[in-house]
Structures are given as structure tokens and as C-alpha cells.
C-alpha positions as CSV (number, residue, x, y, z in Angstrom):
1,M,7.4,92.2,148.8
2,S,10.3,94.0,150.4
3,L,13.8,94.7,149.1
4,D,16.4,95.8,151.7
5,I,20.1,96.2,152.1
6,I,22.1,95.1,155.2
7,K,25.5,96.5,155.6
8,V,28.1,94.7,157.7
9,K,30.9,96.7,159.4
10,D,34.5,96.0,158.4
11,N,36.0,93.1,160.2
12,E,32.6,92.1,161.6
13,T,31.6,88.4,161.2
14,I,28.0,87.3,161.4
15,Q,27.7,84.1,163.5
16,K,23.9,83.5,163.1
17,N,23.0,80.7,160.7
18,I,21.1,82.9,158.3
19,G,23.9,85.4,158.0
20,R,27.0,83.2,157.6
21,I,27.3,84.0,153.9
22,F,27.0,87.8,154.5
23,R,29.7,90.1,153.3
24,K,29.9,93.9,153.4
25,Y,26.7,94.6,151.3
26,N,23.8,92.2,151.5
27,I,20.7,92.5,149.3
28,I,17.6,91.0,151.0
29,E,14.4,90.1,149.1
30,Y,11.4,89.2,151.4
31,K,8.1,87.8,150.3
32,S,5.0,88.0,152.5
33,P,3.5,84.7,153.7
34,D,0.9,84.7,150.9
35,D,3.4,85.6,148.1
36,Y,5.6,83.4,145.9
37,L,9.1,83.8,144.6
38,T,9.3,83.7,140.8
39,V,12.0,83.6,138.1
40,N,11.2,87.3,137.4
41,D,11.8,88.1,141.0
42,F,15.2,86.5,140.8
43,Y,16.3,88.6,137.9
44,K,14.9,91.7,139.4
45,V,16.9,91.3,142.6
46,Y,20.0,90.1,140.7
47,G,19.7,93.2,138.4
48,Y,19.4,95.4,141.4
49,C,22.5,93.9,143.0
50,C,24.4,94.6,139.7
51,F,23.0,98.2,139.7
52,Y,23.9,98.7,143.4
53,Q,27.5,97.7,142.6
54,A,27.8,100.0,139.6
55,D,25.9,103.0,140.9
56,T,28.9,104.6,142.5
57,E,31.1,107.6,141.9
58,N,34.3,105.6,141.4
59,V,34.9,102.4,139.4
60,L,34.8,99.3,141.6
61,E,34.1,101.4,144.6
62,I,32.0,98.4,145.6
63,L,33.7,95.1,144.7
64,P,31.5,92.3,143.3
65,E,32.9,90.0,146.0
66,E,31.5,92.3,148.7
67,L,27.9,91.6,147.7
68,T,25.5,88.8,148.6
69,I,21.8,88.1,147.8
70,T,19.3,86.5,150.1
71,F,15.8,85.5,149.1
72,I,13.2,84.9,151.9
73,C,9.8,83.3,151.3
74,N,7.4,80.8,152.9
75,H,7.1,78.6,149.8
76,Y,9.9,76.7,148.2
77,P,10.2,78.2,144.6
78,R,10.6,75.0,142.6
79,M,10.2,76.7,139.2
80,M,12.8,79.3,140.0
81,I,15.2,76.7,141.3
82,Q,14.7,74.5,138.2
83,H,15.4,77.5,136.0
84,L,18.6,78.4,137.8
85,K,19.8,74.8,137.5
86,K,18.9,74.4,133.9
87,Q,19.5,77.9,132.4
88,R,22.3,79.2,134.6
89,N,24.0,76.0,135.7
90,L,23.8,77.0,139.3
91,E,23.8,74.5,142.2
92,I,21.5,74.5,145.2
93,Y,22.1,72.6,148.4
94,Q,20.7,72.7,151.9
95,A,23.1,74.1,154.4
96,D,20.8,74.0,157.4
97,S,17.1,73.8,158.3
98,G,15.3,76.1,155.8
99,I,18.6,77.5,154.5
100,Y,19.6,76.7,150.9
101,Y,22.8,78.0,149.3
102,I,22.8,78.9,145.6
103,T,26.4,78.5,144.3
104,G,28.2,78.9,141.0
105,D,27.6,82.6,140.6
106,E,29.8,85.6,141.2
107,F,27.5,86.7,144.0
108,P,27.0,84.3,146.9
109,M,23.2,83.7,147.2
110,Q,21.0,81.9,149.7
111,L,17.3,81.0,149.9
112,L,15.5,81.0,153.3
113,I,12.3,79.1,153.6
114,T,10.7,80.6,156.7
115,K,8.5,77.6,157.6
116,E,11.5,75.3,157.5
117,L,13.8,77.4,159.7
118,D,14.8,76.2,163.2
119,Q,12.3,77.7,165.7
120,E,14.9,78.1,168.5
121,E,17.5,79.6,166.2
122,N,15.2,81.7,164.0
123,L,12.0,82.3,166.1
124,W,10.9,85.5,164.5
125,L,11.8,84.8,160.9
126,Q,10.4,81.3,161.2
127,S,7.1,82.7,162.5
128,L,6.6,84.9,159.5
129,R,4.1,82.5,157.9
130,K,0.3,82.1,157.8
131,D,-0.2,78.6,159.2
132,I,0.5,79.0,162.9
133,K,-2.1,76.9,164.6
134,D,-0.5,75.6,167.8
135,A,-1.6,77.6,170.9
136,Q,1.6,77.0,172.8
137,E,3.7,78.3,169.9
138,I,1.6,81.5,169.8
139,E,1.8,82.0,173.5
140,F,5.6,81.5,173.5
141,L,5.8,84.1,170.7
142,L,3.7,86.6,172.6
143,K,5.8,86.1,175.8
144,T,9.0,86.6,173.8
145,Y,7.5,89.7,172.2
146,E,6.9,91.3,175.6
147,E,10.6,91.9,176.0
148,K,11.0,93.4,172.6
149,K,7.7,95.3,172.1
150,H,9.4,98.7,172.1
151,S,11.5,97.8,169.1
152,K,10.1,98.9,165.7
153,L,11.7,95.9,164.0
154,Y,9.8,93.5,166.3
155,Q,6.7,95.5,166.1
156,A,6.8,95.2,162.3
157,A,7.4,91.4,162.6
158,M,4.5,91.0,165.1
159,D,2.2,93.0,162.8
160,V,2.9,90.7,159.9
161,I,2.5,87.6,162.0
162,T,-0.8,88.9,163.5
163,R,-2.3,89.7,160.1
164,A,-1.3,86.4,158.7
165,N,-2.7,84.4,161.6
166,W,-5.6,86.6,162.8
167,S,-8.1,83.8,163.7
168,A,-5.5,81.7,165.6
169,M,-4.2,84.7,167.5
170,M,-7.7,85.8,168.5
171,E,-8.5,82.3,169.8
172,V,-5.3,82.2,171.9
173,K,-6.0,85.8,173.1
174,G,-9.3,84.7,174.5
175,N,-7.6,82.0,176.6
176,M,-4.3,83.5,177.6
177,C,-3.5,85.1,180.9
178,E,-4.4,88.7,181.8
179,A,-0.8,90.0,181.5
180,L,-0.5,88.7,177.9
181,R,-3.9,90.0,177.0
182,E,-2.9,93.5,178.2
183,L,0.4,93.2,176.3
184,M,-1.4,92.5,173.0
185,E,-4.4,94.7,173.4
186,D,-3.0,97.6,171.4
187,E,-2.0,95.2,168.5
188,F,-5.4,93.5,168.4
189,Q,-7.3,96.8,168.7
190,A,-5.2,98.4,166.0
191,Y,-5.7,95.5,163.6
192,G,-9.4,95.1,164.5
193,K,-9.9,98.9,163.8
194,Q,-8.2,98.5,160.4
195,V,-10.5,95.6,159.5
196,T,-13.5,97.6,160.6
197,E,-12.5,100.6,158.5
198,Q,-12.0,98.4,155.5
199,V,-15.4,96.8,155.9
200,T,-17.0,100.2,156.5
201,E,-15.4,101.6,153.4
202,Q,-16.5,98.7,151.2
203,V,-20.1,98.9,152.5
204,T,-20.1,102.7,152.0
205,E,-19.0,102.3,148.4
206,Q,-21.7,99.7,147.8
207,V,-24.4,101.9,149.3
208,T,-23.2,105.0,147.4
209,E,-23.3,103.1,144.2
210,Q,-26.8,101.9,144.9
211,V,-28.0,105.4,145.9
212,T,-26.4,106.9,142.8
213,E,-28.0,104.4,140.5
214,Q,-31.5,105.0,142.1
215,V,-31.1,108.7,141.7
216,T,-30.1,108.4,138.1
217,V,-33.0,106.1,137.3
218,Q,-35.5,108.6,138.8
219,M,-33.9,111.5,137.0
220,I,-34.2,109.7,133.7
221,K,-37.9,108.9,134.3
222,N,-38.6,112.5,135.3
223,A,-36.9,113.8,132.2
224,Y,-38.7,111.4,129.9
225,E,-42.1,112.6,131.1
226,S,-41.2,116.0,129.6
227,I,-38.9,115.3,126.7
228,K,-40.0,111.9,125.4
229,D,-36.7,111.6,123.5
230,K,-34.2,109.0,124.7
231,N,-31.3,110.4,122.7
232,K,-31.7,113.9,124.1
233,I,-32.0,112.6,127.6
234,S,-28.8,110.6,127.1
235,Q,-27.0,113.8,125.9
236,I,-28.4,116.0,128.7
237,L,-27.7,113.6,131.6
238,K,-24.5,112.3,129.9
239,V,-25.4,108.7,130.2
240,P,-25.5,106.0,127.5
241,V,-28.7,105.4,125.6
242,D,-28.9,101.8,126.8
243,V,-28.8,103.1,130.4
244,V,-31.7,105.4,129.6
245,E,-33.7,102.5,128.1
246,K,-33.0,100.2,131.0
247,A,-34.1,102.9,133.5
248,L,-37.4,103.4,131.6
249,E,-38.1,99.7,131.7
250,E,-37.9,99.5,135.5
């Protein structure tokens, strides 16, 4: 989940389809490909928008009509939409592919469903999903990224796309041309290293737990040979009595 604010300069008009409702201050809520947009998310973002308008030194320093809210997610939030229609009497209509306007409120609002967006018009936002399977689509995305790979914004987008579609990306990587393979080598190595570190950490934790348990059992057995009192051993080693009893049964 990510909450951001996009500020538009005075007298600047956004022509791109996903920014046509934008005004001066635009609150953006983005959900990862695996996440869902809920009714609570709506009120959290709506509340933040109200707070952003009010948290100023002067009264009405930011006018309510200068604010918009945009929700971005991969799954159409049916429960949230039903709630807005029934409880808040708001209207929702589709303005373009993957773009839904929520009307009837003081703040203009829109819902962007990434998987429904036009690929030509919204390539990067449309690709922020976890069901990319087509090899040609992935190759086109990688080729486009080559021109933008030095931008942190595009790096962040490619990172999300790679994580969400790791298997498909690896399969395409094995078949794509040498130039593209070199282009993506750092990204694949970085993510592969992270996966390796996570697996190593999990295995280390499991081994540590097993070793600790074995040491504790041996200590209990050694202590019992001398003390012969389970309660005292429990107090000395600071372990529950049932742990002592279980160790002695092994």
C-alpha cells in the first residue's frame, strides 16, 4: 500500500487519461497487485484528504475544490463500490478503459483498475499486476524499460512488476536476446539475491531452533541425573515443568 500526493502547477492541465480529473492537490492511493481495496481504505484516504486540506496555517489555504482522490488497484472493489452507492449515494461510471469516476462528493474521485487500463496509453501502470503471461508483452516491456532504466520511478515500477511476475520474467529472460539479457541482469540478480537471503534466513532460523531445542533437552537430562527434581530443574533452567517432563521422556 502506498499513499502519495501529486501537485499540479498553476495553469497546468493534465492531458493523460488517468490525470484528467486532477486539480492542484491530488491524493493517490496505490494497492500492490496482491492487495485489495476495502471500505476502510476508502475512509482512511478520504480522511487523509480532509486532514491535508485542514492542516495549514491559514483557514482555507487549500480550497476543497483544489483536491482530488485517486484509488489504484488490480481488483475491482465491489464491496467498496456497493457501500459508496448505498451509504453515501455516490455514482460510479466508467470514463475510459479501467478508469471509473466516483461522483456526487465534494472531492472528485476516480478508481483505476490496472489490469483494465489501455496498454498503449498506460503501459507501466497497466503492467503493475501479477498475471503477465504473454512473452511478447514482457519483451516489449523490457525493451521500453531500456530507455528509462536510469529513472528511479521506472526502476521502482519494474521492481514491482518483476516481483509480481518472477516466473514469467525468468522464462522470457532465458529466451530473449543478449542485449535484453544484459539490460535486465542487475534486476534479476538483485531479486534473486533477495530471494536467496530470505530462504537462507528462514533455514538458519529453523536450524537454530532445532539446535537450541536439542541443547535444552541434553541440559535437562544432565541436570536430572544429579538433582532428580523436575520442579527445581524447571526453576534453575527457567523452562516450564512440562518441557522438563517431555525432555526426560525422549
